[in-house]
N, C-alpha and C positions, 0 to 999 in steps of 0.2 A: 453380623454386618463388624467388620473393623472397617478401619477409618478407610485406606482406600478405598473398600467399595462403597461406603456412606461419598466418598467422593465423585466418582463412579456414576452413583444416581445421580448427584445433583448435574451431571453432564448430560445424561441424558434426557435424566426433564427436562434440560435446555433446549433442548433439540440437534447438541451439538452432534455431527456425524465422521468430523475429525481430527484425534489427539494429535498434531504435530508433539517430536521431540525424539532425542539424543537419552539412551538411558541410561539407568544408572543406582545405584540399590536404594539410595535415599527416597525416591521414587517410584521403583517396579513394583511395590500393592496399589499404586495409582493403574500403573499401564498394564495389569495383571488383569485386574477388576474392568477396565473401562474396554479393553476387549471382546470381555467375556458378556457386557453386556449392551454388543453388537456395537460398539465405536471402534473405526478404521482408525487401528494406532499408524504413526506414519512417521516412521522411523529417520534420522535422518546422517549427514556424516560435522555440520559444524550444528551450535545451541543458534546459533542467530538464523542459518537455514528455517530452523521450527518455528520461529518469530515473524522471520517475513510468511512462512509459507502459510502462517497464522492470519498476518496482514492481508494477504489477495484475500483468504474466506472470509473475512470481515467485507471489504470493498467490493465483492463481489458479491456474495448474500444477502448485506445489511444488518446478518447475523454478527456476536460477538464470535472471533476466531481464537482457538484455544490450545495453548502450550504449554509444556511441562517440560522442566528439565533438571537435574542432581543441582546437588549445594553447592556453593564454595565455586568452584571455576567456570562450571554449567550454568550459574546463576547468572553469575560476571561477564561470559562473552555473549550474553544476551542484550548488556545494558545498552552498543551500538543501535539494536534492531527495534528493543525498545523505545527510543530517542525518536527514528522514526518515524513510528505509528503513533509520537503525541503528536508529533508535529505536522503530519496528514491528518491528525483525527482520527485516527480509525480505530477500533472497539475490539482491544483484546484484551485475552484472560492470559496472565502469564501465571503459572502454578509453580515455586520453585520447593523444591526439596530442603531440608538443612538440618545439623547436629540435630543430637534431641533434647530437648528442654534442660533435665539435669543436665548435661557436659557442656553446655554453652560460654565461653568464654574459659574454655578450661580446657584447651588445646584440643579438642575432639576432632576427627577426621572435616577436613576443609568447612574448619567453624570462621567464618567472619560474620562480620554486620550487617547482612543482608540490605537491611531495611533503611541503611544510613543510606547508602550509595542508590537506591530508586526513589528517595526524596522527590528528586529534579524532574524525573522523566516519567513519574506518573501522577495519574487523576488522584488517584486513592490506594492504600495500601495495608494491606491488613497480616499482621505475626498471629498463627492461630496457636492458643495453648492449650487447647484441653481437642478432646475428640468431637464432645457435644455442639464445638463452637464450628466444625469444619461446615456444616450444612448452611450456617446463617451467613458465616463469612462467602463463602463461595456465591450463595445469592446473591447478597448485597456487592461482588464485585461484580456478577453479567448488570446491576442495574445501574451501580455509576460508570459502567464501561460504556453505555447506550444512551448517560442522560446528558440534556445539554449540549455543549462541546465534544463527543464522541472524546474516547483516549482510551490510552492502557491501562490497565490496574494487575499489582502485582498480590501475590498469596502465597504465603510462606507458611509452607505446611511440614513441622520438622517430622524427621524419620518416629518416633517413636510415637507419634500420634497417629501413624496409615498403618503398621500390621496390628494383629491381634492381643490383647491384655497376655494371655500365659508369654508370649513369648517374645514381650516385651518385658515381665517380672523376671524372665532368666534372662536376658542380654542385662537388666539391671544386676541382679544378683541380689533380687529386695525378697527372694523365696528362700534363702542360705542364711544360715542359722552362724553371728559374730562369736568369736571365743573373747578378745578384748572390749572392756567397756563401750572404747569411739569404734571398734566396728560393728557391737548390737548399736550405738547411736546411730551411727550410718546407716546399718539394713532398714533400722525402726524409720529412716527420714526415707530414704529409697520407696519404703511401700507406702506411706503416707503419699509422696512423688506421685504413686504411679496409683495410689486408688482413688486420687485428686485428677490424673489426666483422662480413666474412663469414666467419673464418675455422670452419672445423667444419659450416657453415650448411647444407651439400647434405649432410649426413645427417641431417638435424630431418626428424620425421614426426609428425602426431599421434598419441595414444594414442586409447585404448580410453575409452567416456563413466567419467563421473567420476559414483560412487553412495555416500553417506553415509547409514549407517543411523542415521534417531534415536538418540538412547541414553536407555536403556530403566534404567525406575527396579527394582530389586531387589523380588525376593516378598515378602523380610519389611518391606518399605514396604508394599506390596500388602495385606498381610496384617492389618495395623496400623492402616493407615485403614481396611480394610473392617469389623473388629472393632467400631471405633469409632465409624463408623458407626450400624449396627448397635444401638448401645446408642442412639443418640439418639433424641431426640423433638420436635426442631425443626432438622434440619439446611438446611443452605444451599449452595446450589454456585453459584460465579461462575466463568463461564467465557471466557476473552480466548482473542486472533490468535492466541497460542500455540499452542494446541489444532485449529489449522486447518492447520500449517504444513506435514504431512503430509498434503495438498491432496487426493490420490487415494480415502486411507480418512477421507475428512470425515462422509462417509455411515456410516460403522462408528461411531466419536465422535458420532455423533447417535444411532442406535442405541441404544448405550452408557447416552447418559441415559435412555434412555427402559426400559431394565433397571432402572439403578439405583433410579428413581422419584421420588427427591429433590426440590425445588423447586428452581428453576434459574432465571438470572438471566444474561443473555450479553451480550456485548459487544465492539465493534471488529469485526474479521472474523468473530467466530462467530455475532453478529446472523446470525437465517434460518439458522441449523443447526439447528432444529427445525420447521421449517417455519413455519405461520399457526397461531396459537388453539391450539398444544398445552398438554394439561392442565396439564403440569409446568413451563413453561416461565411465569414472571414479568416483568410488563414495566415497574411501576413499583413505588412507594414501599421502592425497599431498603434505603435508609437504616431506615428502622424496620423493615424482616424480620432486618437482623443484626445489630440493637440485644436481640432477643430470638431469637436461634439460639444454639444450643448445641453444635452443629459446624457450622465454616464450612471449607471447602474451595474455594481459588482455585485454577483450574487454568490454566495461565499469564498470570496477574495480577496485580501486584507490588502494592505496598503505597504506592500513590502517592498524588498528591492526587486522585484518583476516586475515594478511600477515607480520604480525608483521612486519608494519612497511616499508617490501618492503626485510627484511633480509630472509624471505624466497627463495627470489629466490637468486641463484647464481652468483656472480659477475662473470664468463667466459659466463654469457650466455649472447644473443643477447634479450635484453629485445624492443617488441612493446607494446605500452599503445593507446590504439583506444579510446577515452571521449568524453562525449559534454562540459564536463568542462574545463577549461584551467587550473583550479586551478585542481582538479584530476588527469589530466593528468600529471604533474609533480609529485604529491604529496609524499614527504618523499623520494621516489628515481625519477632520471631525464631519463627514457627511452632512447635507442639508437635509437630508433622512435619514434616519439610520432604523433601520428594522431588526431589533431582536427574537430574529425564528428563524425556524428552517428556510433555507435559500430554493430546495424547491417544491416546497409550498406553497411558500410568497409568487414564484412565478406565476406557479398554476391557478393560485387564486389573482393575479395581475390577468392572468388570461382573458378571467373568467371577467375580472372588473370590467376591463374593456369592452367586450362585447356588449357589457350592460349600459353602458354608457353612449357604444354608437348606438343600439336600439336593435341589436344583433342579436339573433342564436349562435351560441358556439358552431364554429367550423373549423374543421384542420387540414384547410383548402389550401394549396401553397401560394404564398402572394405573391400575385400577379404585376402586372407593371403601371397598369393603375393601381396598383394599392398605396397606403399610406408611406412616404420613405423613397419609395420605388428609387428614383433618381440620384439619392444617395448611396444606396443600395447599390445601384450599377454603377455608380462611382470608383467607390470601393472595390468592388471586381475589376472591376477596368483595371487598375492598382495590381490587385490580384493574380491577372491573367500577364501582365507583365511581368512581375516580380518570376514566377512560374517558369516564360520565355528565355526570362534571364539562368534561370535555375540549368533548363534545358539544356541552351547552350554550355555552361560550363561540365554538365555530364559528359560532354562526346569533347569532350578533351583529354588528350593522352596525358596523363598522370605518372610515367612508370610500371606500375603495373596496374592494381585496377582502379578506374576512379569509381572511390568511394558514392560520390553520387550517379552516373549510372547502376554500380550495385543495388543501392535504394528504389531508384526508378524501378528494373529489372525485380527486385521482389517488390514495390507496389503493383506491381500489375499480376504476381502469384496470391494475393489478400482475398480471401471469397467472405462469403458471409459469416461463415462460423469463423470467422478468424479472432483469436486475442495476440496484441501485440507486448512484447513483455520493454521496455528499457532500461537499461544497465549500463550506462558508459558516462564517456563524458563527450568528446568531437563527434566521435563518429554517432550515436545518439543525440546529439544538440543535431545534426546535420539530418536524421533519421525523424526530426520533428518537422523540417521545413517537407517534407515530401511522401512518407506515409502515411494513409489517410486512412485511420480505424473504421468497421465497417458499420457497427452501429454500438447504440450504452454500452456502456462496462465492458468494451472490448480493448481499453487500454491501460497499461497499468506501469506508471512510473513512480521514483520514490515517491515525491513532493518536494516539498520546501528545504528541506534538510539536504537534498543534494547525493545523500549515501551512496557510495558504489556499495556493491554485494548484493545486491537486493535477489537479480535475475533468476538462478533457480527457485529461490524461495517460494518467489511472486511466479515461478511456472508452474510449481509441483501443486499449488494451491487455487492457481486458474484451471488446470488438467481435471485436479481429483473434484472443482463443485462442475465444469462444465465437460464432461468428459465425452462428451458431439466435437467440441472445438478445436482444432488446430491452434495448439499455442504455437508461437516461436519469441524465442529471446534475444534481443539485437544487445551483443557485447560488444561493448569496445575489447581492444584485446591486455588494458589495465583491469579495467572490472571482470574480465573473464576469471583472472586469476585467485580471485577471493571463491570463488564457488566451482569449479568445474570439478570436481571432486563428490558431485552432486550425481553425475551421471551415472553413478553408481544405486545413486538411490531410486534415479529415474527407472534404472533397468532392473531394478530388485524388488519396484514397486509396479511395474508394465505400463510406465506414463513414456507415452513415445511425442518426444515436444520436439521444439528443433531448436538449435543456434543455430545464428550467425554470429561468427566472428568480425568485427571489423579489424585486419590486423595490421598496422602502419608501424609496427614496433617500434610505437613510442606511445608515451605518458604526451600527448600532440598537442592539446588543448591547455596543458599550461606549458609547451614545451615552445610555443609558437610565440609567445607571451615574453618568455623568459629569456629566449633567445636573444630575439629582438633590444630588449631594455637592458640586460646583465651581460649578453655577448658570451654567455655560459649553459651548456645544455644537463649539466650534474643532473644526476637523478632521474631526466626525462626520459632515458636511451633504455629500451626494448630490445627484444629481438623479433624476428620474423618466425617463432616458433613453432614445435609438430600442435596446438592444439591439436588439432584432427585425429592426432594420431592417443592422446591420451583419450578427447573420446570413446578410439575403439579398444582401448585396453581395459575401461569398465565395460565392455559389452554392447556399446553402441555403437553404432556406424559414423566415419570421420569421410569428409571432401574435403580436397586444397583445388581453391580457385585462384589461378594465377595468372590466367587471361579471360581480359574481360567481354570476348564475344562467345565466353563458356557460362557468363553468369547463367540465364535465365531456365541451361536447361540444368548448372549444378543446383539452382533450387529447385527445380522439381524430382531431381532423382533425391534431393533430401523431405520432399515432401512424400515421394514413395515407399521411402524407406521407414517416415511414422507412421503411414497410412497402413504398411506390413507389421506396426507393433514394433518397431524399434527407434528410439530417441538418432538423435541426429543434428552433427555436428559442421558446420561447413566455413573452413580454416580459408578466408577470403585473405587474400596479398593486396595491401591498398597501395596506391601510391598517395604523394603528399599534392594537398591544395591550401589556398587559403581560405576556401570558404567563408570558413569563420572565421577569419583573423580578428580580435580587438572583442572578444566575444566573454572576457572575464569579467566577472559579475563582483560586485563590494555588497 
């Protein structure tokens, strides 16, 4: 067993189904061995896409997603995607090739200090220096990625640890006899070095699958939260991505929210958790609701820019924070009750505790008009309805080409129970968040708090592989589409019929809207109504140009039909300008 086969054995033992990659000589033994072990190798056109796909796999399965990239530029190309996974707390294992151990720092091909690059963007990293350490290092990587607040980890595997011993000796020239004293000394050193590389390697084997239980809140914390919640007149729950980290139990978290019955706002990966039009879910005017609430529970949501650093929560409210991250638990505002534990588990236990306090058996019935906080929920839903009416009125207004709100309303009608929505963009995606309703748990994928553009193709790739029965839509801005449009080649080669909708308003509109008003200059914000659909066609997909608003529904259905027939499709929607999201820049 060479080092590449040992790595593959560990991945197989950990239940890895997909290994995302862009091929390189430094990691070829891993890819070949992994395919022989029954792991599907999914090769992309950019290393960032491979990591984004691993990120999506982790979010949808609750198990670490894995990517392998070659040394040097292969590794550096992943940095943004790895940082995005860190900010989103996604358990991703990145395996990076590296120059031969004896030649590092001597000018070897693609040799840089990779470990220094990852110091601030991963939870844990390890540079392996002996073949016998490959399996323990990778197994520890899987443990670290899942523990506490999950996140990405990096394992550096130099090329001379991955090939078989005889080839490594040949590559080093350790078997050659030198003539001069210096040559003999070099040969002796290299022979010793190779002996050290492979010492004890034959005894190594992959261990069992590593599963890390989510950190649990204490029973006292759950009881205190339940007692304060029962006393509240205007409670509010905000549930974020962390509540869905235990992906197989996301449905139980949804049932717990329904049993609790307090008004809920969903964000990040929690969007869609309660399905469409659930009576306890609110979608608009969150800031106003927070300022009126007397009890606020943030379940896996830090007080960052999205909550104006905690200032959206009124001072007199009883504030509960449940979070896996000790840092996020108290970020910017200290809670009245801080629960260091898994937010999804906390919500499930909170629902049970409320039932116990009320003397009721657990029930999943939808709260009725006579349930606690019914009047408060009705007040918030009335605001939601008024905002929806405003959006519908704006969607009907002419905008020069296709009104983006009209297009998104048409797209919302196409969403079925098996739909997964991938959000990759600025202004167009920001509008989509107001209109599109994901159909259920784990059906919305967005970058997370890092706000990264370019996640679209990678997220869609991971989603379609993990959920082949799903209809996967990428919601692209025309700016973000430029990052990963070449991955239509990947979709075609791997037989993954995803659908992309490009909101093409010929500009970086989220930036331009404020920049032009403040500075009177549109510099660097102007794009063109480019033929993105023809790019998709060039890679073997199906392309549609949409510039007539009356045909929006028909063209979207044609894209769905193309995907149903097995071909990825792209709708290039020529958008008009609107001021719907004026003033949307965050600091």
